[in-house]
C-alpha positions as CSV (number, residue, x, y, z in Angstrom):
1,M,-92.1,55.8,107.0
2,N,-92.8,52.6,105.0
3,Y,-89.7,51.1,103.4
4,T,-89.8,49.2,100.1
5,F,-87.0,46.8,99.6
6,S,-85.7,45.2,96.5
7,D,-87.2,42.0,95.2
8,K,-83.9,40.2,95.7
9,I,-83.7,41.1,99.4
10,V,-87.3,41.0,100.4
11,S,-87.4,37.3,99.5
12,L,-84.6,36.5,101.9
13,K,-86.2,35.8,105.3
14,P,-84.6,35.2,108.7
15,S,-85.3,31.6,109.8
16,A,-85.6,29.7,113.1
17,I,-82.1,28.3,112.2
18,R,-80.6,31.8,112.3
19,E,-82.2,32.3,115.8
20,I,-80.4,29.3,117.0
21,L,-77.1,30.8,115.7
22,K,-77.9,34.1,117.4
23,M,-78.3,32.3,120.8
24,A,-75.1,30.5,120.2
25,S,-73.2,33.8,120.3
26,D,-73.5,33.8,124.1
27,P,-69.9,33.4,125.4
28,S,-71.2,30.9,128.0
29,I,-72.3,28.5,125.2
30,I,-69.9,25.9,124.0
31,P,-69.6,26.9,120.3
32,F,-69.8,23.8,118.1
33,T,-71.6,26.1,115.7
34,A,-68.6,28.1,114.5
35,G,-66.6,27.8,111.3
36,N,-63.6,29.6,112.7
37,P,-60.0,28.2,112.6
38,S,-58.5,27.4,115.9
39,S,-57.0,30.4,117.7
40,E,-53.8,28.2,118.0
41,A,-53.6,28.1,114.2
42,I,-53.4,31.9,113.7
43,P,-49.8,33.1,113.6
44,A,-50.5,36.4,115.4
45,E,-46.8,37.2,116.0
46,V,-45.9,36.7,112.4
47,I,-48.8,39.0,111.4
48,R,-47.7,41.6,113.9
49,K,-44.1,41.5,112.6
50,F,-45.1,41.8,109.0
51,S,-47.6,44.6,109.7
52,A,-44.9,46.6,111.5
53,E,-42.4,46.1,108.8
54,I,-44.8,47.1,106.0
55,L,-45.9,50.2,107.8
56,E,-42.3,51.2,108.5
57,Q,-40.9,50.4,105.1
58,E,-43.7,51.2,102.6
59,P,-46.6,52.8,104.4
60,M,-48.2,54.6,101.4
61,A,-48.3,51.4,99.3
62,A,-50.3,49.8,102.1
63,L,-52.6,52.8,102.9
64,Q,-53.4,54.3,99.5
65,Y,-55.9,53.1,96.9
66,S,-54.7,50.3,94.6
67,I,-55.8,48.3,91.6
68,T,-58.9,46.1,91.7
69,E,-57.1,43.0,90.5
70,G,-55.0,42.9,93.6
71,Y,-51.5,43.6,95.0
72,P,-49.3,42.7,92.0
73,K,-46.7,40.8,94.0
74,L,-49.3,38.8,95.7
75,R,-51.0,38.0,92.4
76,E,-47.8,36.7,90.9
77,A,-46.9,34.7,94.0
78,L,-50.4,33.1,94.0
79,K,-50.2,32.2,90.4
80,G,-47.1,30.2,91.2
81,F,-48.6,28.8,94.4
82,C,-51.7,27.6,92.6
83,R,-49.8,26.1,89.7
84,E,-47.2,24.2,91.9
85,R,-49.4,23.1,94.8
86,Y,-52.8,22.5,93.1
87,Q,-52.2,22.6,89.4
88,A,-54.9,25.2,89.5
89,F,-53.5,27.9,87.2
90,D,-52.8,27.7,83.5
91,G,-50.5,30.6,82.4
92,E,-51.8,30.6,78.9
93,R,-55.5,30.6,79.6
94,D,-56.1,31.7,83.2
95,D,-55.9,34.9,85.1
96,L,-56.2,35.5,88.9
97,I,-57.9,38.2,91.0
98,I,-57.6,38.9,94.7
99,T,-61.0,39.0,96.6
100,S,-62.3,39.9,100.0
101,G,-62.3,36.4,101.2
102,A,-63.4,33.4,99.2
103,Q,-67.0,34.5,100.0
104,Q,-66.6,37.4,97.6
105,A,-65.1,35.1,95.0
106,I,-68.2,32.9,95.1
107,E,-70.5,35.9,95.1
108,L,-68.7,37.4,92.0
109,A,-69.0,34.1,90.1
110,C,-72.8,34.3,90.5
111,K,-72.8,38.0,89.8
112,V,-71.0,37.8,86.4
113,L,-72.6,34.5,85.2
114,C,-76.2,34.3,86.4
115,N,-79.4,36.0,85.6
116,E,-82.5,35.7,87.8
117,G,-84.1,32.3,87.4
118,D,-81.0,30.6,86.2
119,V,-80.2,27.2,87.8
120,V,-77.2,26.6,89.9
121,L,-76.4,23.1,91.0
122,C,-74.8,22.4,94.4
123,E,-74.1,19.5,96.7
124,N,-76.9,18.9,99.1
125,P,-76.0,19.8,101.9
126,S,-73.7,22.7,101.1
127,F,-72.1,25.8,102.7
128,V,-74.9,28.2,103.9
129,G,-72.8,31.3,103.1
130,S,-72.5,30.4,99.4
131,L,-76.2,29.3,99.2
132,N,-77.3,32.6,100.5
133,S,-75.1,34.5,98.0
134,F,-76.7,32.5,95.2
135,R,-80.2,33.1,96.5
136,S,-79.5,36.9,96.7
137,Y,-79.2,36.9,92.9
138,G,-82.5,35.2,92.4
139,V,-81.1,31.9,91.0
140,T,-82.9,28.6,91.4
141,L,-80.8,26.2,93.5
142,K,-80.9,22.5,92.8
143,G,-79.2,20.2,95.3
144,V,-77.5,17.0,94.3
145,A,-77.2,14.3,97.1
146,G,-74.1,12.2,97.6
147,D,-72.3,9.8,99.9
148,E,-68.9,9.3,101.5
149,D,-67.1,9.7,98.2
150,G,-68.9,12.9,97.2
151,V,-71.8,13.9,95.0
152,D,-73.7,11.1,93.2
153,M,-72.7,11.0,89.6
154,A,-75.9,9.6,88.2
155,A,-77.9,12.3,90.0
156,L,-75.4,15.0,88.8
157,E,-75.8,13.9,85.2
158,E,-79.5,13.9,85.4
159,A,-79.5,17.4,86.9
160,M,-77.2,18.7,84.2
161,K,-79.4,17.2,81.5
162,T,-82.7,18.4,83.1
163,Y,-81.8,21.9,84.3
164,H,-79.0,23.2,82.0
165,P,-77.4,25.0,84.9
166,K,-75.0,27.9,84.7
167,F,-72.5,26.1,87.0
168,F,-72.1,23.4,89.6
169,Y,-70.8,24.6,92.9
170,V,-68.7,22.0,94.8
171,I,-66.4,21.9,97.9
172,P,-64.3,18.8,97.1
173,N,-62.0,18.8,100.2
174,F,-63.4,18.3,103.7
175,Q,-66.7,19.7,102.6
176,N,-68.7,22.2,104.7
177,P,-70.8,21.0,106.4
178,S,-70.2,17.2,106.0
179,G,-66.4,17.0,106.3
180,R,-66.3,14.6,103.4
181,T,-63.8,14.5,100.6
182,M,-64.7,13.9,97.0
183,S,-62.8,10.9,95.5
184,W,-60.4,11.3,92.6
185,Q,-62.6,9.1,90.4
186,R,-65.7,11.3,91.1
187,R,-63.7,14.5,90.4
188,Q,-62.7,13.1,87.0
189,E,-66.3,12.0,86.4
190,A,-67.7,15.4,87.4
191,Y,-65.3,17.1,85.1
192,A,-66.2,14.8,82.2
193,L,-69.9,15.5,82.8
194,A,-69.2,19.3,82.8
195,K,-67.4,18.9,79.5
196,R,-70.2,16.8,78.0
197,Y,-73.0,19.2,79.0
198,G,-71.1,22.5,78.7
199,V,-71.5,23.3,82.4
200,L,-69.0,25.4,84.4
201,I,-67.6,24.1,87.8
202,L,-67.1,26.5,90.7
203,E,-64.5,24.7,92.8
204,D,-64.3,26.1,96.4
205,N,-61.2,24.9,98.3
206,P,-60.8,26.8,101.6
207,Y,-59.9,23.7,103.6
208,G,-57.5,21.9,101.2
209,D,-54.4,22.7,103.2
210,L,-55.9,21.4,106.5
211,R,-55.4,17.7,105.7
212,F,-54.2,15.7,108.7
213,A,-54.8,12.1,107.4
214,G,-54.9,10.2,104.1
215,E,-53.3,11.3,100.8
216,P,-54.0,14.6,99.0
217,V,-56.4,14.4,96.0
218,P,-55.7,16.5,92.9
219,T,-58.1,19.5,92.3
220,I,-60.8,19.4,89.7
221,K,-59.1,22.5,88.2
222,S,-56.0,20.3,87.5
223,L,-58.1,18.5,84.9
224,D,-59.2,21.7,83.2
225,E,-58.2,21.8,79.5
226,E,-61.4,23.5,78.2
227,G,-61.6,26.5,80.6
228,L,-64.6,25.1,82.5
229,V,-63.3,25.4,86.1
230,I,-63.4,28.5,88.4
231,Y,-61.1,27.8,91.3
232,C,-61.5,29.7,94.6
233,G,-59.0,29.8,97.5
234,S,-58.5,31.7,100.7
235,F,-56.0,32.7,103.4
236,S,-58.8,32.6,106.0
237,K,-58.0,29.0,107.2
238,I,-54.2,29.1,106.7
239,L,-53.4,32.6,107.9
240,A,-56.3,34.6,109.5
241,P,-59.9,35.0,108.5
242,G,-60.0,38.6,109.8
243,L,-57.6,39.7,107.0
244,R,-60.4,38.8,104.4
245,V,-58.0,37.8,101.6
246,G,-59.2,35.2,99.0
247,F,-58.5,34.7,95.4
248,V,-60.0,33.2,92.1
249,S,-58.1,31.4,89.4
250,A,-60.2,31.2,86.2
251,P,-60.2,31.7,82.5
252,A,-59.2,35.3,81.7
253,P,-62.5,36.4,80.3
254,I,-64.3,35.4,83.5
255,I,-61.6,37.2,85.6
256,A,-62.1,40.4,83.5
257,K,-65.8,40.4,84.2
258,M,-65.2,39.7,87.9
259,T,-62.8,42.7,88.0
260,V,-65.6,45.0,86.7
261,G,-68.0,43.4,89.2
262,K,-65.7,43.9,92.1
263,Q,-65.0,47.6,91.2
264,G,-68.7,48.3,92.0
265,S,-68.5,46.4,95.4
266,D,-65.3,47.4,97.2
267,V,-62.9,48.9,94.7
268,H,-60.2,46.5,95.9
269,T,-59.4,44.1,98.8
270,N,-57.6,45.6,101.8
271,I,-54.0,46.3,100.5
272,L,-52.3,46.0,103.9
273,A,-53.9,42.6,104.4
274,Q,-52.7,41.6,100.8
275,M,-49.2,42.7,101.6
276,I,-49.2,40.6,104.8
277,A,-50.5,37.6,102.8
278,Y,-47.7,38.1,100.2
279,R,-45.0,38.1,102.9
280,F,-46.6,35.0,104.5
281,L,-46.6,33.2,101.1
282,T,-43.0,34.1,100.3
283,E,-41.2,34.3,103.7
284,V,-42.8,31.7,105.9
285,D,-41.7,28.0,105.8
286,L,-45.1,26.8,104.4
287,P,-44.5,23.1,104.7
288,R,-43.7,23.5,108.4
289,H,-46.7,25.8,108.9
290,F,-49.0,23.4,107.2
291,A,-47.6,20.5,109.3
292,G,-48.3,22.6,112.4
293,L,-51.9,23.1,111.3
294,A,-52.3,19.4,110.7
295,E,-51.2,18.6,114.2
296,I,-53.6,21.1,115.7
297,Y,-56.6,19.7,113.8
298,R,-55.6,16.1,114.0
299,H,-55.6,16.4,117.8
300,K,-58.9,18.2,118.0
301,C,-60.6,15.9,115.5
302,E,-59.3,12.8,117.3
303,L,-60.5,14.1,120.6
304,I,-64.0,14.9,119.5
305,L,-64.4,11.6,117.6
306,S,-63.1,9.6,120.6
307,E,-65.6,11.3,122.9
308,M,-68.4,10.7,120.4
309,D,-67.4,7.1,119.9
310,R,-67.5,6.6,123.7
311,Q,-70.7,8.5,124.5
312,F,-73.0,9.1,121.6
313,D,-76.1,6.9,121.0
314,K,-75.2,4.2,118.4
315,R,-78.2,5.2,116.3
316,V,-76.5,8.5,115.5
317,A,-74.1,8.2,112.5
318,Y,-71.3,10.7,111.9
319,T,-68.5,11.3,109.4
320,R,-64.8,10.8,110.2
321,P,-63.0,13.6,108.3
322,Q,-59.4,13.5,107.1
323,G,-59.0,17.2,107.4
324,G,-60.9,20.5,107.7
325,L,-63.1,21.7,110.6
326,F,-66.4,19.8,110.7
327,V,-68.1,16.5,111.7
328,W,-71.6,15.8,110.3
329,C,-74.0,13.9,112.6
330,T,-77.2,12.2,111.4
331,F,-80.2,11.1,113.5
332,P,-82.5,8.3,112.5
333,E,-85.2,9.4,110.0
334,G,-88.2,11.1,111.6
335,T,-86.3,12.7,114.5
336,D,-87.0,16.3,115.2
337,M,-83.5,17.4,114.6
338,T,-84.2,21.2,114.9
339,G,-85.9,20.5,118.2
340,F,-82.8,18.7,119.4
341,C,-80.6,21.7,118.4
342,R,-83.0,24.1,120.2
343,A,-83.0,21.9,123.3
344,A,-79.2,21.9,123.4
345,I,-79.0,25.7,123.9
346,P,-80.3,25.9,127.5
347,Q,-77.9,23.0,128.3
348,G,-75.0,25.3,127.3
349,V,-74.1,23.7,123.9
350,A,-74.8,24.9,120.3
351,V,-74.7,22.9,117.1
352,V,-76.0,23.9,113.7
353,P,-79.1,22.1,112.4
354,G,-78.7,20.5,109.0
355,T,-81.6,22.4,107.5
356,A,-79.4,25.5,107.4
357,F,-77.3,23.8,104.6
358,V,-80.0,22.4,102.3
359,A,-80.5,23.8,98.8
360,N,-84.3,24.3,99.1
361,E,-85.3,25.4,102.6
362,A,-89.0,24.9,101.8
363,T,-88.9,21.3,100.7
364,D,-85.6,19.6,101.6
365,V,-85.5,17.6,104.9
366,S,-82.4,17.0,107.0
367,Y,-82.0,14.8,110.1
368,S,-78.4,16.0,110.6
369,F,-76.5,18.6,112.4
370,R,-73.0,20.1,112.0
371,M,-70.3,20.2,114.7
372,N,-67.1,22.3,114.5
373,Y,-64.1,21.0,116.5
374,S,-61.6,23.8,115.7
375,T,-63.1,26.6,117.8
376,P,-63.9,25.0,121.2
377,S,-61.1,24.3,123.6
378,D,-60.3,20.7,124.5
379,E,-62.1,21.1,127.8
380,Q,-65.2,22.5,126.0
381,I,-65.1,19.6,123.6
382,V,-65.1,17.0,126.4
383,K,-67.8,18.8,128.3
384,G,-69.9,19.6,125.3
385,I,-70.0,16.0,124.0
386,A,-71.0,14.7,127.4
387,I,-73.9,17.2,127.5
388,L,-75.0,16.3,123.9
389,A,-74.8,12.6,124.7
390,R,-77.1,13.0,127.7
391,L,-79.6,15.1,125.8
392,M,-79.4,12.6,122.9
393,R,-80.3,9.6,125.1
394,D,-83.3,11.5,126.5
395,Y,-84.3,12.8,123.1
396,L,-84.2,9.6,121.2
397,K,-86.4,7.8,123.7
């Protein structure tokens, strides 16, 4: 039997990068590739308690079908949470929908706004999961480079003028993969450009509550007076990724279309998981919980950076994040970075090559690789950095 696949899917090819990620799934490999929160950060006992109480007290509410927009109590609690913590919900203009993780929120934004061939702007590099969602809808991705303060504003303006994009996708806090945080000045400038050129902003903030250093920076959504910003959040990094609970705060007409789009995908997000998230949001001491997360990630980030400072070749540059899960390392230009990542696997260590995160896989060049410090144990971090440092010294000869 010969199978004929859709144009949207047939163009999505597995790459050598994905093969590296497959090899990294071996449990004997030190997993600097992962994007998982630390197992220490997942409140398993709290989830177990809430699950038991829900199934004892209101089992049919958790086990029957429900409405697409989401568990009503969670939606209302999230509207208040977004408004008070992030200034990311306007009660007069915005609405909110619960999604199956922030990944679905990002996919829905593309689904309801883009036609094939439309341009989407993104940071370059950017999160591979989002990039693949955009590619699956046949859009044209245009990457915009940046520096330690975020995306370059002159380049962003030029891209908006030239391509007339449907939206600009950005991860302002502890960006995946770079770990960088967009400055307040650049957030204001990006919003001003979006307003000037009539471009929507898709603001993805899964890591914002994982700050362990520096001062919080207001969201781009907090600037939104014209209905230009779609704000995505998630419980994956603050509660548990396996629950698959995310949300979108956006102008009501966009949420209405997302609701229709979601009905054709999964009807609604898992209701038991939503009820657990609601109890987490309303019954847990959140400031204390967030402080605990900060301690976990502060320790892990300080450990990996101290080992890198001590052992890495000085020609390799790397970011020093103030939160989140990732460090971004960059070789001198001309280095075979993908070859280095491949060579690390037989040594028992896996990192993600930077080419996995570029907007245009055919033309964009990267000499970087991403490292995650939340998933490996302390012992694995120490051992893994030593292995990478030895390989680096040999490789850069």
